C-alpha positions, -999 to 999 in steps of 0.1 A, spaced: 106 440 -503 139 438 -510 147 404 -494 173 377 -502 204 364 -491 227 397 -486 261 388 -514 281 385 -475 260 359 -463 262 338 -503 283 308 -488 270 304 -453 253 277 -462 285 254 -463 293 260 -426 301 227 -417 294 237 -380 286 254 -350 320 269 -344 325 281 -379 287 295 -375 292 314 -348 321 329 -361 304 338 -391 286 363 -368 304 374 -345 328 387 -369 289 407 -386 284 415 -354 303 412 -314 277 415 -296 261 386 -279 242 358 -290 212 371 -271 210 406 -290 193 411 -319 208 417 -351 202 433 -385 189 414 -412 215 424 -431 240 401 -402 214 375 -398 233 337 -401 220 326 -437 212 285 -436 195 258 -443 173 232 -423 206 216 -414 219 242 -395 188 250 -375 193 216 -370 231 213 -360 225 239 -333 195 218 -319 218 189 -316 248 211 -305 226 230 -277 207 188 -262 247 171 -262 255 209 -242 231 197 -216 241 155 -220 208 155 -241 221 125 -265 210 148 -298 217 135 -333 208 148 -370 189 131 -395 180 131 -429 144 132 -444 115 142 -461 90 164 -445 54 170 -456 44 203 -437 58 226 -462 42 227 -499 12 203 -502 12 164 -519 49 169 -519 83 150 -497 103 182 -497 144 171 -479 142 180 -443 169 175 -417 153 174 -387 170 165 -348 158 132 -336 169 136 -295 164 110 -262 134 114 -243 137 86 -222 140 54 -238 122 61 -270 137 90 -296 116 125 -306 123 145 -334 121 182 -329 123 205 -363 139 238 -351 137 254 -385 91 257 -371 100 292 -350 66 310 -343 62 331 -378 70 297 -401 49 276 -380 23 305 -382 33 311 -425 29 270 -426 -1 267 -406 14 241 -381 -6 229 -354 15 195 -343 42 203 -313 73 204 -340 95 198 -303 79 161 -307 69 160 -334 38 130 -350 47 100 -367 42 109 -399 46 141 -406 83 135 -411 99 105 -426 137 91 -425 148 91 -460 150 53 -462 116 54 -455 112 70 -480 133 57 -504 108 23 -494 82 39 -499 89 48 -533 100 11 -541 67 0 -527 47 21 -551 30 44 -520 54 73 -528 50 89 -561 89 104 -569 83 133 -588 68 152 -560 102 140 -539 133 167 -534 134 200 -534 100 215 -550 115 249 -549 149 245 -573 130 218 -592 152 185 -574 132 157 -575 135 117 -578 138 89 -559 180 98 -573 179 125 -547 163 103 -524 189 70 -526 215 99 -516 195 111 -489 193 79 -479 239 74 -480 236 112 -452 212 99 -436 229 68 -427 263 89 -424 247 117 -396 236 85 -374 268 71 -377 280 108 -364 293 115 -397 273 152 -400 276 165 -438 260 191 -461 224 185 -475 248 183 -508 270 160 -501 281 132 -529 309 102 -523 304 67 -541 273 57 -553 259 87 -548 282 106 -575 261 81 -597 232 93 -585 242 130 -595 258 129 -624 229 108 -645 195 112 -628 188 84 -620 186 45 -597 199 20 -622 189 -18 -606 222 -31 -590 228 -2 -568 184 0 -563 189 -35 -545 226 -15 -529 203 15 -513 167 -10 -504 194 -35 -480 205 4 -463 175 13 -462 163 -20 -442 190 -13 -423 185 18 -412 145 14 -414 140 16 -380 171 43 -376 199 23 -346 193 27 -311 226 42 -314 257 55 -329 279 26 -323 250 6 -339 253 30 -372 285 25 -377 281 -9 -376 258 -7 -402 287 14 -425 306 -19 -420 284 -35 -436 276 -15 -461 317 -1 -470 307 19 -498 282 41 -484 308 46 -460 317 87 -470 351 95 -485 375 111 -467 362 138 -496 329 147 -515 311 162 -543 294 194 -527 270 199 -555 244 232 -550 219 234 -576 247 223 -608 276 242 -591 301 212 -581 331 220 -555 347 184 -551 374 170 -529 358 186 -497 367 174 -471 342 163 -438 353 154 -400 329 126 -378 310 143 -353 
């Protein structure tokens, strides 16, 4: 049908902030964002970008919100697909919002649950998935990004690092790696010593800390998990080293 990502939009997925996303949209079509755009002028983002925009919108209206990194069980039957969502405060609890699931997506995936307050178990944090793999209740081969052939505990372990960072307000991209994550990326394995480290971090993150301050305290306890000043960003097999990231 001739559908695909236009060449000019290939770099969209690497934009790290709402400011840059909006700038890209306006550069392609400078009309108000409420105006419908031609397909060629869309922003071609990922689940990270939908979640980031949802978080930013809620924060704008004074609602505490944060990015979360984990896996969704509602895209491919029998698989836990890497997926970023928005978590926001409702009274005394955190609720999950999947900003990617608009009406067309819900129809396409036959999703019946409320996407603005998703039921427990539809999406699981990276720490929860890691614990399931370690306990033998989740098969590591069904965890990852199935359409590009990425799977296994090494990827989930890296996602635990990314979720720890996001909870502390350091909002990375889904393909950012640092510290032990670089070893996981290079070897596609998690050695026994590293597995024990991720076990301890996952225990601290599941259930998730209530506040950014509490999450930052966890990174103080596990300094090896904190993103370094620059990271290696890898989409499938194309690395971009020494990318600077900034706290949210």
